[in-house]
N, C-alpha and C positions, 0 to 999 in steps of 0.2 A: 320685725325683720331689719329695719334700719338701725335700731339700737344694737342689735346683735352684730351687725357689720362693724359698727364703731368699736365695740368691745373686741372683736376679732382683730381689727387693725392695731388696737392698742395693746394686745397681748393678754387679754383677760379671759380667753376661752379656757374653761375648766377651773377658773377661779371665781370666788363669790364676791358679791357686792353687799356691804353691810350698812345699815342705817343706825345712827346713834344721836342722842341728845345729851350725852354726858361723857365723862372720861372713858376711853376705850383703848384696849390693847389689841392690835391686829394679830391674828393667827396667820400661819404660813400660807393658808389657802385663801385668804382674803386679799383680793387685788385692789379693791377700792372701798373707801369709807365715805359715805355721805353724812356730813356732820351738821347738825342743826344746833346753833348756839343761841337760839332765841332766849332761853332761860338764863344762861350764864356762859362765860368763856370756859373752855376746857382743853385738855390735851388728848391727842391720839398718838399712842406709842406705836412705832414701827415694829415688825416682828422681831422677837428676841433671837431667833436662830435663822437668819436669812440664808439663802443659797446664792451663789454667784449669778449675777445678771437678773435676779429677782426684782420685779418692779412693784411699787406700791403707790397708790394715789389717794389723796385726801381732798375732798371738795366741800366747801362751805355752802350750805343750801339756803341759809336765812339772810335777811336784810338787816339784822341787828348790828350794833357796834361791838358786840362781843367777839373777841378773836378766837380762832381755832388754831391751836399750836400743834404742829407735827414734831414729834420728839423722836430722836434717833435711837432711843432705848439703849444707851451706853455707847452708841456709835455716833460719829459726826455726820452732818448733812452739809456737804460743801464746806467742811471745816468748822461748822458751828454745831452746837448741841441741839438747836431747834430751828424750825422755819415757821413763820407766822402767816396765817391767811386772814385777811381783814374784810374782804368784800364778798357779797353774795355771788354765787356761781364761780368764784375763783377756785382754782385747783392747783395743786403742786404734785407732780409725778417724780418719783425718785427711783434710781436703780442702784442695787447693791453691788459693790466691787469687792470680791473676796480677797484679792491680793492686797488691797488697801485697807480692808476691814472697815469700810465706810460707805455711806450712801451719797449719791451724787444727784443733783437736780437735773432731770432730762427734759422736763416740760413744765411750763407755767401758763395758765390761761385765766 
């Protein structure tokens, strides 16, 4: 119940949460990726065909020194090609802006 309320406030109702331990490309219906970099650093690519105001979140779940890289998938994230997550339980949430054809960071934790 509590977790459902968090996802509802964050806009994930109707979207899926995916778990990965290696390179991953988000589909349009995936709202959050829980990334475990214990074995190695890797990238999570944002959706290739996002819609305006679509939000995507990547969270690093492990305590290793391996970085998880959020990749804009040909689009920028706050003007850069990627955003890097270094610490356990850190997450980055981005929102797509169609008029700019770019992702913008709207939350970091």
